[in-house]
N, C-alpha and C positions, 0 to 999 in steps of 0.2 A: 955245509951245515944244509938242512930242510929250509926252503923256503917257510915264510909263515902262511898258517892257515886260512885262507880263505872265509868271507861272509857277504852275506846277500839281503836284502829285505823281500817278503814273501807276500805278494800283493793279496788282497781280500778281495774278492769276485764271488757275493754271495749267489749272483746271476747262473753261474755254471750250472749248479742244482738240477735246473729246471732244463736244460740242453741235453739233447743227444752229445753222446760222446764225441761224433764225428763231427759235428757242430762245435763245440769246446774246443778241439784241435784247431780249427779254423781260426776260431775267436783269440786263441792263446798266440796263435804263429803270428798274426796281423796286428795285436795289440799291442803284446806285453814283451818287453826286452828278451832277447834270449841271450845266457850266460855260455861261453864258450868251455868245452870240455879239453884243456890243452896241456895237461901235464903230462909230459912222459918221462916217467919215472926211473925206467930200466934202458934208458937211451942204447946201450951197449948190444945187448942182446935182441931188444924189441924196439926199435927204432921208429917204424912204421908211425904215422897219427892222423887218424882220417878228421876230416872234418865234420867236429859233432857239436850241438849245442843243446840245452835246455830249456826250458820255461818250468817255471814250478809257481802253483796257486794256491789259496786254501776259502773254502767258502764253510758255511756254518755244521756241515759235516764231513766232508771230504778235503784231502790235498788232491790236486791234479798236477801232475807232470807230462811234460812234451816234449819227447827228447826226437830232433832233427839232425839226419845224418847223410853225409856223402862220402862213400869210400870204396875202396877197391874188394871186390869178391862179395857175392851173398850166399850165405846159407843158412839154412833152418831144418835141419833133420829131425829136430827135438820138438814133438806136437802133442807129448804129456805132461801135465803139469809133474813139477820137483824133478823133473829128467835133468841132464847137466846142459843148459842151455849157453853156457858161458863158452863152451865150444864153438857154437853157431854166431852169426853176425847178433850181437849181444848190445844193450844197453841195461843200466844196474842204477837203483837209490838206494844208499845204506843211511839208517838213520837212528838215533838215540835220542828219548827224553832225558834231558836234565835231572839228574836225582836217581836215575833206575839202572841198573846194572846191565840191564841188557841191551842189545840192539837188535834194530831189524834189517834184514838184507832181502831186496826183492829184484829179481835178475828175469830180464824181459829178452827174449830172440826177438829179430825182426818179424816174426808173424804170430807176436803175443804169448807166447808160452812162458809161464811163470813158475820159476822155483825160488821158494819162497819161506823163511824161517826165522824164528828169532833165537837169540843165544845171549850166553855172557862171553864165550869163548869159542874161537872156531872151528874145535874140534867135537863140539857138543851144542848142535843145533837141536831147536823143537821144531818139527816143519811143520807149515801151514796147513790146516785141516782142509777137508773137500768144502766144506761149507765158508770157510775164511779165503781158499783160493778162487770159491768165489764170489765172494763180497767185491772181488777186487776187478774192475772192469778195464778192458782192455780194448782200443782200436788200432788197428795195424794197416797201415796205409797200402802192404804187401799182400793183405790178405791174409788167411788161415790155414792154407795148404800147405806143406812141406815142399820146402826149396833144397835140390840138390847143388853142390856149390856151383856158383856161375862165375865164369873169369868175367871181367868189364868193371866199371865205374857206376855207382849205381845213388840212387838218392831216394831215401825212404824216412818213416817217420812213425812214432809210435805214443799211444796218447794213453795215460793210466790211471786210473781214480783208485785211490786207497781212502776208507773208512776212515775218520779219526777214532772211533770208537775200538776199532782194532788195534792201533799203536798207543794205546792207551790214552788218548788225547780228549779232554773235555772241554767240548767248543764253548762252556761259560765260562770255562777257569784255564784259560789255554796262559802257558808257561811265556815268559817273553819270547825265548828263543828255542829252538830244538838244535840239535846236531848233525850233520848230516854229510855225505861227499855221492857223488854222480860220477858214473864209469864208463867207458866203452872199451868192449873187449872182442876176441874172436880167436879163442886160443886154439883152434884145428883148421882155419882158413890157410891160405895160402899164404898171407900176409899177417900172422897174428900180431895181435897189439893188446898193449892195457894200458890206457889213458885213463888220467884222473882229471876233478874239476879243481879238488884240492889238492895239493901235491902231498905226496907219501913218501917216506923214506924206507932203507931196508936192501936187503943184498935181492932178493927174487919180488918177483910179482905176489902182491896179498892186498889184495882190498880189505879183508879184514882188520883194519886198522883204526878201530874207534878213536885212539888217541890222535890220528890225524884228520877227523873230522871237520869240515868249517863250521862256522855258527849261521844258521838260517833264522831270522826274526821274523817272528809270527805275532809276535802281541805286541809289538812297540810304533809309535807314528812313523810313517816312511817318509823320506826326503821327498817322494813324488809317487803316482799312482801309474796310472797310463801314460807311458812316455811319448809328447809330441816330437819330439827331435828323429831325426833319421837316425842319427846315432848317439850313444851315451857313453861313457866312461866304461871299461871293463865290460861292454856289452854288445850286442848285435842287433838295430832294428830298421828291419826294410817293413815302414808301414805302408807304403802303396800295397804289394802283393802278399806282404809276409816272407819270411826266410824260404820257406820252402818254395816259393814261387819263383824265389831270387835263384834257387839252388838249380830247379827244373831249368830257368833260363839259363843259367852259365853251364850247363851241359847243353844245350840244344835241344831242351824236351818241351811239351808244352801239354 
């Protein structure tokens, strides 16, 4: 039997809209709890699980997501938006507004190339337009140049911001929650993997499962905002240096 879908509270940080995205990455990393992407749903064929976390926040105009990864292999051969970035070192965010039939998929490789669409069912996507793609801001710690696959262990992060209006959210009339899931994958690397935040059932990898989305509370009083403890339940927080600094220290990099 599949484990119960997860849920979390999304912190409101209006000040993020005034920061460049690189500064947003540093702020989120240092001040907001990291949630772990650790559900290995197809263990027999794809047992590898990189260490991956995400942070999500909302402002008056945008959703912000910071992904942090420590993983074997590094690959980013797709440099043009709407290309198959899931074959590369990739992180993904899927979401759906309650009451809407369509869900949105945002897939990014480690250099920020985006494959995005909205759809009711997996076989029938409506690809994001050039203008919509350009509205999604991205900051990649790896830079933006193509990367042929490299062996080794790598630490990288990616920060993205998505306009609320793009995903049909009204900042003045937010629902209590949205539905969503977060993923780490790399389909054509030496260690292919398909890992999720909220668990997914099924015989083979398929992230297009809105029935398995968790709840992201975006308009409900939170039990806490910025975490003042070193750790909290179901999350990782590294207050002094942030998770990125912690991972680099773990790898012996500075």
